[in-house]
N, C-alpha and C positions, 0 to 999 in steps of 0.2 A: 323535516325532512319526511320523505313519502317512506312508506314501511317497506313497502320494493328494494326501495337504497339501503335505509335500513337492516333488512336481513342478509343483503350482499355484503355491508358492512361486519357483520357479527361473523359472519363466516371468515369472513376476509380475516379481522382482527384476533379469529381462533385459529387459524392456519400459521400466525405470526407469532402470535405465543408458540404455538410444534417449533418453528423456527429460533425460536429464541432459546425454547432446550434445547436442541440440537445445540446450537452455538456454544450455550454452556458445556454441554458435555465433551464438545471439542475444544476448552478453555481447560476444560480439567485433564485431560487426556496430555494437552501439553504441559502443565505447568504440577499438577498434583497424583496424576492416576499411577499407581505401582504396574511394573513391567508386566507383571504376568497378566493384568489385569484389560491388556488391550484388547486382545482377540476378540471377548465378550465388547469390550467396549464397541468393537467393530461391528457387531451382531444389531446392539442395542441403536445404535448410528443408523443402518442401512433399516431396521424398521422403520425408525422414523420417518427417514428419507424417504420411503416406499408410503406411509402414511401423508403424510406432506404432498408426495406428485399427486398420489391418487385423489385428494381433495385439488390441488389445480386444477387438474384436468379431469375431470370427473364430469357425468352429467347433472350432479348435483349442482357445481359452483357455476353450472354454463347458465343453466336455468334462472340461476338466481343473477346474475349479470345481465341475460337479457332484459328480465324485467327491472333491475335499477336501469337501464337504458331506456326502456319506456317507460317508466316515469319521469326520467330526468328531460327526454324530450319535449313532453309536452309543458315544460315550467319552461318559462323566458331567461331567469335570472340562473342557469343552469349550469353558466361558464365552465367554472373549474370539476362541477362535477363530470360532464362530457370531457373535458378533457383526462382526468384521472381516469374513466371505462378506455380512454383511446391507449392510455399509456399502459392500460392492464390487459388489454385484449392483445396488443404488444407481445408483450412478456408472456400471455399466455399460449401463444402460436408457435412462440420458440418449445416452450414447456409439453407440448403439446406432440412434437413432435420425437419426443424422446419414450422409448417405450416403460412402462415400472420397472421391469426386469432389468432391462439397461438399469435404468439407474439404482437399483436395488444393489449391482453389482460391483458398481461405478464406486459405490461409499462404500459396501466392503474391502475389496480392492486399497482404497485411495488410505481407509483406515488402519488398516494392516503394512501398508507399506512403509508410513511414516515410521512407523517400530523399525522395521528391517532396517529402513534408512536412518537412522539415528544411530543404532551401533554400528550398521558399515560406517558412518563419519564416525564413529568414535575408535573404531580399529586402523583408521585409512583403508579399507577394501573395496573399490569399485565392483569388484567381480562377486561380492556379498549383495549387492544391490541389482545388479544387471539383471538376474531375470525377471524380477518384480517390475522393474523397469521397462521393460520390452513389455511386459505385459502390460504395465499400464500405457504406452506409447500405443501399440495396437487398440484398446479400448477410447483412445483419444480419436483416430483416426477410425473406430467406425461411429464415434458420437458425432463426428464430424459429416459422416456418411447419412446420416439420421437427419442434423441438421442443413445440411446442403451449404450447396457454396455453387460459383460460377468460374472460378480462376484456380482456385489451389484450395486443399481439405484446412490448412491454415487460416485460411480467410475466417472457416465459418467457427475456430478456436475463439482467433483474436475478437469475431464479433459480439462472443458473449460477455467482451467484458470491455469494449470498449465500442458500441456502436456505430455500425457504417466503414470501421477502417478496414483498410487493406492492405494486405502483407508486400504489396509492389510497393505502395505508395508510403509505406514508412522504411521500408528498404533505400526508398531515393531520399527520403527526407535524413535516415541517418549515414549513409553515405555523402549527402552537405555537409551535414553534422562533423563526421570525422574529416571532413578535409579542414575545416575551422578549427577542432579542438586539437589535434595531433600537432600542430605549431604553440597553442596556447600551454601544453603540457611539458613542452619541449622547455617555455621559459620559464614553468615553476618551479619553487626551490622550494626542500623538504629540511624543514625545522628539527631538531633533537628532541628525543622529550622530554620534559623537563621535570617529569615526576622520577626522583633519583632513588625510592624506593616504592617497593606495591603498595597499594591503596588497599585495604581491607576490602571485603565486600558490605559488613553493615554499615561504616562508614560513607561505601557509595551511594548503597540504598539512602544514606540518611539525608543525603542531599539532593539523589533522585526525587525524594519522595515532596521536594517543594516545587520542583517542576510543573508537573499537570496545574497547582494551586499558582501559581505565579502569571502563568497564560492562561487561565478563566475555568480550570476543569475542577470543581472542586472536588474535594474527597468525600462529600455526602453522594455524588453519582459515581464515583471512581476509585477504582484501586490498582497497585500496581507490585506485580509480583515476578518472578523469573524464570526464563523457560531456555531451551535449547537456542533458540529463535526468537528474535522482536519480534512479535505481532502484538494487534488490536483488534477489540473484538466488542459487539453493542451485546450486549444480553435483554434488553429494554429499554424503553426510552430514558429511564434515569440509572443506566446500570450499563456502565461502559468498562471494559478490561481491559491493559495495559500490561503488557510485558516487557524487558529488557535483560540482558545477562551482563553478566560481570567478570570482565577482562583485568584483575590484579594491577598488571602490570602497566595498564591501557583503561584507566581511568574514563577518559575523557569518552569511550565507546558506549559506554552505560551512559552517561548525558545524552550524547545525542539521539542514542535509541530512544530513550525518552522525551526527549523534542519531536522526534516523529513523530511516534506511536498517539505523541498527548494530538498533535495535529488531527490522524484520521478522527482519535475522539471527539472535539471539537465540533469535526465537522459530523459525525454522525448525533452527538448533542444536539447542535442545531437544526437538525432534519427532524428531530425529534419535537424541537418546539411548535413546529409546525401546523398551523390549525388542524383539528380533526386528525391531526396523526395519531397511529398509525395506515395511512393508504398507498395506493400506488407512486401519486405525486411525493409522498415524503421520502422515499428511498433516494440511494446516492443515484446520479445521475449517467457514472460510469466512473471505473481504475485510474482511469488517465485524472478526473476531475479530481477522486481521492487523493490518487498520489500528490495532486500538486499542495494540497494542507498541510501533508507530514512533510513535505518539501521545503516548503515557504517557511513552516512555523525552525524547523531545521535550519535547513542556510539562508534564508533572508535575516532571520531572528539571530537565531542560535549562532553565528558564525562572526557577526556585527560587536564590533568595538562597546555599544551602549551596551548590550547584553550582558556585557561580560564584566563592563565595569560598575554593574549595580550585582550583579551574581558574585563576581571574588570575593568579597569579605564572607559571606555563604559558604563557598566552596573551604576558604581556609578553616572556617573554624569547623564543619564538617569532617574536612579531612585530617585534622588536627594537627594544623601545620602553619608555622609562622610568614611573614611575607619574605622574611628574606630566602627562607626555604626554596619557597615559589613566588618570586618577581613578578609582578601584573606583566610587563613585559615577555616574561619567558612563557608564562599562558597563552597567552594572544598568540605570540607565534605557532607553537604548539596548534592554536584555534585555527589556523588561518593554511598551517601547513599542507603544502600538493604533497603529497604522499605514494607513491606508485605501487600502490597496497597490492595484494596477492586476492585479499578477498573484498568483498562487494560492499558491505556493510559495513567495515571499515574507508570507505574510499573517501576521499573532499570531494567538495562539486565539480573539482579543472575534473578529473577522471572516472568518477565514476559513471558518464552516460557511456564510457569505452566499455564498462564494465557489461554493460546493457545490450548493448551492439554487440557484441562476444554472445551472449545468449541470446541472443534473436533469432541469430545467422543458424548458430546450432538447432535449436529447439525446431527452429522452422525445417532443415535439412531433416530432420527426426522425422515431424509429421508429412513432408513430402514425399520422403524415401531419397532422396539422395544422399543418407547420413546413415549410417547404420547405429545402434545403439553401444555396441560392443569397441566401438572405434573413437568413442566423446574421448577417454582421457587423453589421445595420444592429439586430436585434434584441437581441445580444451589448452593442452598444454603450451602450442604451435602459434594459436590464438595467440595465448596472453606473452609469450613469446616478442612475436610481432607487433603488437598493440602498445603494450607498456612494458618491454625489453623483463620481462621476471619472468623466471625459472620455476615452475613448481616442481615442489620436490617427493607430495604425496598428494594423495589424494583428497584427502581432508581439505586439504587448501583449494585443492582445483575443484575438479568436476561433483563431488560431493558436498560443498559447503553452503548449497540454499537449501532449504525444504521445499520451492514449490513445483518439482516434477515430482517428487513423492507424492505431493497433493493430489496429482491429476491437472496443475496449473499450467496446462503450455497453451502460452499465448498471453499471459499474464505481466512478465517481464517487459516488455516495450511500454505496458503503462508509465513506470517509472521515468522513464522519459518523458512520455507525454506529459504527465506528471509536474516532470521540471522546467517545462516549456511554458505549460499552463503557470505554474506558480510563480516563474520568474515574471510576464506579463501579467496577472493578479498583482503583484505586491507594483511594482513599476508605478502602475496608474493611481494606485492605492496613496504612494510616494509622491505624487503631482500635485494627490487631494490635499495632503497632508503633513505641508514641507517640514513643519516643527514635531513630526514626530518622535525622535531623539529625544528631545526634552523629556518626553514620556517615558519612553524604555530605559534614561539612565536612571531614574527614581522608581522602575519597576512594575509602569502601570503601561501594561500592552492592551488596556483596552477597548481603543480607539482603531487602531488593526483589527481583532476581536468582532465589534459590532459591524467594521465595513463589509467585511466577510460574509457575518454574519445574511446583512442587508443584499448584498450581490450576489452571494454562492449558497450559500447554509440556505437561508431560507425561501430560497426558489426551491430545489429539490429539482422536479425532472419536469416542470413547465414546459424548458425549453430545448434544443437539440446543444451537444457539447459545444460545436460553434458557436451557433447565436447565444449559449450564456456565456461564454468568455467576450463575444462582440458588447454584449451589453453591460457587462461590468468593465471593461477595457474602452471602448469605444470600438478596437479593432478586430479582426478576426486576427487567428491564434497564428504567433508568428515563432519563429526561432530566435530571430535576434536581440529581445531581450533578455534571453538566457545566454545569447556569446557576450552581448556586454558587461552583464552580472557575471562572467567568472572574465572578462575581461578586467574589470575594477580590479576582483580577485586579488588579480598578477600585480596589481599597479601595488595594493596593500601588502604583497608580498615581498615585492622589490624596497618598499618604503620601511619595511619593518629588517629588511637585512643590516 
């Protein structure tokens, strides 16, 4: 490796360390930070974001990148390094469009707003969150103007999460999905909760601690904690953090939260295992791809009968239950139950994408100006009734239930459904190549799936476009029929369980 390329990589790695420090402060803010420490934490995070942004957009880094490019152009065996620099320059072009002062303001506002949102949610008072939400919407519109767009400002924000995606195309996709999903929802059946008594926090956590290890995420490189909203984050190549939340009367909620977040962390761990990581090629490809991993482990694995045939004895032991108190058939009916929930993170796979479509339509309107923030509760409640027949009685179970807007995550929600599409297609390809996988799952061996994902997705990083990555892994460009087929199969399982 030439000295010019080494110098660029050294600078890049140092910036990555700063980003991981920032992620650590965010993780602490959501898990352990005292409430009165939020204001100062916001200042700390804004300072770090300013330093990181200036490093990424400053002249020193630009010179190092140019020198690195010159050094590899003269090397006939440097295809991977050239691709790495191409990916880097695409990312830098976006970063350079945002003034440092704006990045600082954005970080301060989002850090402050998360605390305001958390308190407003506890009090179920949208009015308490409205002023800062309007501030964030204004900043998001300004961000879209800085980044630039052709059709609508929402496109610019969406592109930050899913490169090349357009709101109009996603609207068309989601409209088609609604046509296919709503009849499936009408056929679905909800089974009663088999847990007669609440399961205490410590018992739920004992079982949840097993899940990442089963799936291939060692406790030597990860940890599980509690937060208001489940999330995962990477703090370094061998430091992956997961959180879940505990609902005593709904213990499967924490289980599926851990399955979901473990999928994210397994993807991040796989990226960290790529040669010469960290570098721009070893970053995640898109949030849709990221979500495909969490949704795949949560739904294709976590809602399978074979997974629960393996996990059932451990759950009984950890929850302190006997088989006659929680028969397997009752537990599995609850796992596959299609419940018209008001809460997205509690939603089953059949209804989940309707929750996402609702949020996409609202936030697209917020950014494009056709919806005013003050009208959100009314519009949210109306859509929830029209889509799922659910009556929202308080803001905490409606417009305040998600953390994303308080984080400035406008454009994030559609990636959940894109992740469902990608995940269903990836699993379909894997299951055809290894039709005996169920025999391994029933004894708690999920390594075959993990190794296939590492080979075809995790260790590919950002080498290819999103569509090309899916095509190389599955033999086809992305298509929604795999998701519809998966949900149709779940309806059959529900019918058989009646």
